[in-house]
C-alpha positions in Angstrom: -16.4 60.0 31.1 -19.0 57.3 29.8 -17.5 57.7 26.3 -13.8 57.4 27.6 -14.7 54.2 29.6 -16.5 52.5 26.7 -13.8 53.4 23.8 -10.9 51.7 25.9 -12.4 48.4 25.8 -13.2 48.8 22.0 -9.6 49.7 21.3 -8.3 46.8 23.3 -10.6 44.5 21.7 -9.7 45.5 18.4 -6.1 45.1 19.1 -6.8 41.5 20.3 -8.6 40.8 17.0 -5.7 42.4 15.0 -3.4 40.1 16.9 -5.5 36.8 16.5 -5.9 37.7 12.7 -2.1 38.0 12.4 -1.4 34.8 14.3 -4.0 32.9 12.2 -2.4 34.4 8.9 0.8 33.1 10.1 -0.1 29.9 11.5 -2.1 29.2 7.9 1.1 30.2 5.8 3.2 27.5 8.1 0.5 24.9 7.2 0.5 25.5 3.4 4.4 25.6 3.6 4.3 22.1 5.3 2.0 20.9 2.7 4.3 21.9 0.2 7.1 20.3 1.5 5.4 17.0 1.8 3.6 17.1 -1.7 6.5 18.9 -3.6 8.9 15.6 -3.5 6.1 13.6 -5.1 5.5 16.0 -7.8 9.3 16.4 -8.5 9.6 12.8 -8.9 6.4 12.5 -11.0 7.4 15.2 -13.3 11.0 13.6 -13.6 9.6 10.3 -14.4 7.2 11.7 -17.5 10.1 13.8 -18.8 12.5 10.8 -18.9 10.3 7.7 -19.2 6.9 8.7 -21.1 9.1 8.5 -24.7 9.5 4.6 -23.8 5.6 4.0 -23.1 4.2 2.8 -26.2 2.5 -0.3 -27.7 5.7 -2.3 -27.6 6.1 -1.5 -23.9 2.9 -3.4 -22.9 3.3 -6.1 -25.8 7.2 -7.5 -25.8 9.6 -8.5 -23.5 13.0 -6.7 -22.9 15.3 -6.1 -25.5 19.0 -7.4 -24.9 21.2 -5.6 -23.0 22.0 -2.1 -24.5 19.6 -2.3 -27.4 16.9 -0.1 -28.2 13.1 -1.2 -28.1 11.5 -4.0 -26.2 9.1 -3.9 -23.4 8.2 -4.9 -19.8 5.3 -7.6 -20.8 7.1 -10.2 -18.5 7.4 -7.9 -15.6 3.9 -6.5 -16.1 2.5 -10.2 -16.1 4.7 -11.4 -13.3 3.8 -8.5 -11.1 0.0 -9.5 -11.8 0.3 -12.9 -10.9 2.5 -12.6 -7.8 0.3 -9.8 -6.4 -2.9 -12.0 -7.2 -1.2 -14.7 -5.2 0.0 -12.6 -2.5 -3.6 -11.3 -1.9 -5.0 -14.4 -1.5 -2.5 -15.3 1.5 -2.0 -11.9 2.9 -5.9 -11.0 2.9 -7.1 -14.3 4.4 -4.7 -14.4 7.0 -4.5 -10.7 8.0 -8.5 -10.6 7.9 -8.7 -13.7 10.2 -6.2 -11.7 12.5 -8.2 -8.4 12.3 -11.6 -10.4 13.2 -9.9 -12.2 16.0 -8.6 -9.0 17.5 -11.7 -7.1 17.2 -14.3 -9.6 18.0 -12.5 -11.5 20.6 -10.8 -9.1 22.6 -10.8 -11.2 26.0 -9.3 -14.4 24.3 -6.0 -15.4 25.7 -4.4 -15.6 22.6 -5.3 -11.9 22.0 -2.0 -10.2 23.2 0.0 -12.9 21.7 -1.7 -12.2 18.0 -1.5 -8.4 18.6 2.1 -8.8 19.5 2.9 -10.8 16.3 1.0 -8.4 14.1 3.0 -5.4 15.2 6.4 -7.1 14.9 5.4 -8.2 11.4 4.5 -4.3 10.8 8.0 -3.5 11.9 10.0 -5.9 10.0 11.9 -4.6 7.0 10.9 -6.0 3.6 14.3 -7.6 2.9 14.0 -9.4 6.0 10.6 -11.0 4.7 12.5 -11.9 1.3 15.1 -13.8 3.6 12.3 -15.7 5.4 10.9 -16.6 2.1 14.5 -17.6 0.7 14.9 -19.9 3.8 11.4 -21.4 3.7 10.9 -21.8 0.2 13.8 -21.1 -2.2 16.5 -23.4 -0.4 14.0 -26.2 -0.9 12.4 -25.6 -4.2 14.2 -23.2 -5.8 13.5 -19.6 -6.9 9.8 -19.1 -8.1 7.0 -16.8 -8.3 5.3 -18.6 -5.2 8.1 -17.7 -3.1 7.8 -14.0 -4.2 4.2 -14.2 -3.4 4.8 -15.6 -0.2 7.2 -12.8 0.8 4.8 -10.2 -0.5 1.9 -11.7 1.4 3.8 -11.6 4.5 4.2 -7.7 4.1 0.5 -7.4 3.5 -0.7 -9.4 6.6 0.0 -6.6 9.3 -1.6 -3.8 7.2 -4.7 -6.0 6.6 -4.8 -7.0 10.0 -4.8 -3.5 11.5 -7.3 -2.2 8.8 -9.8 -4.8 9.6 -9.6 -4.4 13.3 -10.1 -0.7 13.4 -12.9 -1.1 10.5 -14.7 -3.7 12.7 -14.5 -1.8 15.9 -16.7 1.1 13.9 -19.5 -1.0 13.6 -21.9 -0.4 16.5 -22.3 -3.0 19.0 -25.9 -2.8 18.7 -25.8 -4.7 15.3 -24.1 -7.4 17.1 -26.6 -7.5 20.0 -29.5 -7.5 17.4 -27.9 -10.6 15.6 -27.2 -12.4 19.0 -30.8 -11.7 20.0 -32.0 -13.7 17.1 -30.5 -16.9 18.5 -27.3 -16.6 15.7 -24.1 -17.8 17.0 -21.2 -15.3 17.3 -19.3 -16.5 14.3 -22.3 -16.3 12.0 -23.1 -12.7 13.4 -19.5 -11.8 12.4 -19.6 -13.5 8.9 -23.0 -12.3 8.0 -23.5 -9.1 9.6 -20.6 -7.4 10.9 -18.2 -8.3 8.0 -20.7 -6.9 5.3 -21.4 -3.8 7.2 -17.4 -3.2 7.3 -16.9 -4.4 3.6 -15.9 -0.8 2.3 -13.3 -0.3 4.8 -11.8 -3.8 4.6 -11.5 -3.2 0.8 -9.8 -0.1 1.3 -7.2 -1.7 3.5 -6.7 -4.4 1.1 -5.9 -2.1 -1.6 -3.6 0.0 0.3 -1.8 -3.1 1.3 -1.3 -4.0 -2.6 0.0 -0.4 -3.3 2.3 -0.9 -0.5 4.0 -4.1 -1.7 3.6 -3.6 -5.3 6.8 -1.5 -5.4 8.9 -3.9 -3.2 12.0 -5.2 -4.9 14.0 -6.4 -2.1 12.2 -9.5 -1.2 11.8 -10.4 -4.9 15.6 -10.3 -5.4 15.8 -13.4 -2.9 12.7 -15.3 -4.1 11.3 -14.7 -7.9 14.8 -13.7 -8.9 13.4 -12.6 -12.3 13.0 -14.0 -15.8 13.7 -12.2 -19.1 10.7 -14.1 -20.6 6.7 -14.1 -20.0 6.1 -16.8 -17.3 2.7 -17.9 -16.3 3.9 -20.7 -14.1 4.5 -19.6 -10.5 6.8 -22.7 -9.7 9.8 -21.0 -11.8 11.5 -17.8 -11.7 9.2 -14.9 -12.4 9.8 -11.0 -13.4 8.1 -8.2 -11.8 8.2 -4.2 -12.5 10.5 -3.4 -9.3 13.2 -6.1 -10.7 13.1 -4.6 -13.9 13.4 -1.2 -12.6 16.2 -2.3 -10.4 18.0 -3.9 -13.2 17.6 -1.1 -15.6 18.5 1.5 -13.3 21.9 -0.2 -12.5 22.6 -0.8 -15.8 25.2 1.1 -17.8 23.2 1.7 -21.0 21.0 4.7 -21.5 18.3 2.5 -23.2 18.1 0.4 -20.3 17.7 3.2 -17.8 14.9 4.7 -19.9 13.1 1.6 -19.9 13.3 1.4 -15.9 12.2 5.0 -15.8 9.2 4.1 -17.9 8.5 1.2 -15.7 8.8 3.3 -12.6 6.2 5.7 -14.1 3.8 2.9 -14.9 4.2 1.5 -11.5 3.4 4.8 -9.9 0.2 5.2 -11.9 -0.8 1.9 -10.7 -0.1 2.9 -7.1 -1.9 6.1 -7.5 -4.8 4.6 -9.3 -5.1 1.8 -6.5 -5.1 4.6 -3.7 -7.9 6.5 -5.6 -9.9 3.3 -5.6 -9.1 2.8 -2.0 -10.4 6.3 -1.0 -13.4 5.5 -3.3 -14.4 2.4 -1.3 -13.6 4.1 2.0 -16.8 6.2 1.4 -19.0 3.4 0.7 -21.3 3.0 3.7 
């Protein structure tokens, strides 16, 4: 009787264990499948661009301007230079305004303007990029003409909500005791934020800035209304300026195979730059 009574629970526990193992294997398989579904499109795009565009990536690609329509050769020096200049100017505008907004939301949560600032940030985050281009077009292009500066302003608008949200969340992770220690020494709140809180959150803020750069680096729609494009290398931001997304758009819509190959090479370079920026962002996110 004792043997029969004890063997039944053992068989029941064994059955439950087998069912749990089967369920665990099944759910693990679903997770792997979902991961493959997410990663597969990126891998396919990357493989396609390598196969179609790697042949155009050579020394001329980085040192020459585009060849005339339909002719072989040439490069994207004008687009690479223009992208770097506009992203640099956009960073000055977007990072300064975004950090200021994030600091305000994190350090002054009881301020009467806090709900308004948060609402503006959330609305900016949901506005399509092409609308930002139209805003910059109305503010700058209609008054001063197409320019790299107008393109930088449009990209800066896109960076602001990303930097605001990242800065706010990172500053909230800084322990309150750090702020209290600074205040106990008689320092004003603005100095505590500037000299103590911001350095403690520097790694996370840099990560947010790099993610914002990666986000806006591939935007073509706002640049169509602002920077307009330029077949030559232009270092003057007050004049029309080219960028990688613009050259990719121009080449991809061309009827000539050579222009399409150049566009694929530009897309490959852009993806590599975004990939490297994302890796750097992950690297800085581990800095304590």
